[in-house]
C-alpha positions in Angstrom: 16.7 31.1 -6.3 15.7 27.7 -5.0 15.0 24.8 -7.2 11.7 22.9 -6.6 12.0 19.2 -5.8 11.2 17.0 -8.7 8.8 14.1 -8.4 11.7 11.6 -8.5 13.1 13.1 -5.3 9.8 12.8 -3.3 9.1 9.8 -1.1 6.4 7.7 -2.8 3.2 7.1 -0.8 2.7 3.6 0.6 -0.4 1.6 1.6 0.2 2.0 5.3 -0.3 5.8 4.9 -3.9 5.4 3.8 -6.7 6.1 6.2 -9.9 4.1 6.7 -12.2 4.6 3.7 -9.5 5.8 1.3 -8.8 4.1 -2.0 -5.6 3.9 -4.1 -4.0 2.0 -7.0 -1.0 -0.2 -6.5 2.0 1.3 -8.3 4.7 -1.1 -7.2 5.4 -3.9 -4.7 8.8 -3.3 -3.2 11.0 -5.7 -1.3 12.5 -9.0 -2.1 12.1 -12.7 -1.3 9.2 -14.3 0.4 7.4 -11.2 1.5 7.2 -9.7 -2.0 6.1 -13.1 -3.5 3.5 -13.5 -0.8 2.0 -10.0 -1.5 2.0 -10.7 -5.2 0.3 -14.1 -4.7 -2.4 -12.4 -2.6 -3.3 -10.2 -5.6 -1.5 -7.0 -4.7 -0.1 -6.4 -8.2 0.5 -3.2 -10.2 -2.7 -1.4 -11.3 -5.1 -3.1 -8.9 -7.4 -0.8 -6.8 -7.3 -1.2 -3.0 -9.5 0.3 -0.3 -8.8 0.4 3.5 -11.8 -1.0 5.2 -10.8 -0.8 8.9 -7.8 -0.6 11.2 -7.2 -2.2 14.6 -7.6 0.2 17.6 -3.9 0.8 17.8 -3.6 1.0 14.0 -2.0 -2.3 13.3 -3.1 -4.4 11.4 -5.2 -2.8 8.7 -7.9 -4.6 6.7 -8.1 -3.8 3.0 -10.4 -4.8 0.1 -8.6 -6.1 -3.0 -10.0 -8.0 -5.9 -13.3 -8.7 -4.2 -12.0 -10.0 -0.9 -10.7 -8.7 2.5 -7.1 -9.0 3.5 -5.4 -8.0 6.8 -1.8 -6.7 6.6 0.6 -5.4 9.2 1.7 -1.8 8.7 5.3 -2.9 8.0 3.9 -5.1 5.1 1.9 -2.2 3.8 5.1 -0.1 3.7 6.3 -2.4 0.9 3.4 -1.4 -1.3 3.7 1.9 -3.2 0.4 3.5 -4.2 -1.0 6.3 -6.4 -4.2 8.0 -5.2 
């Protein structure tokens, strides 16, 4: 008999996994130092709703809508933002 994986063992979804037109809620901003502080200063805090507006032709950067304004982020920066759909 196999055990099913618990929610704590699954990899959390991140902002860079969203497709154009999808929305999510920020669950956590990971990382340390200047990058984390910069993301928090731009309004990417726990509980805020974000929506992917568009992506560059090669997928990087992505443009999101957060708190009434548009923000462009690199995919590696989006990987620091855990989301809940």
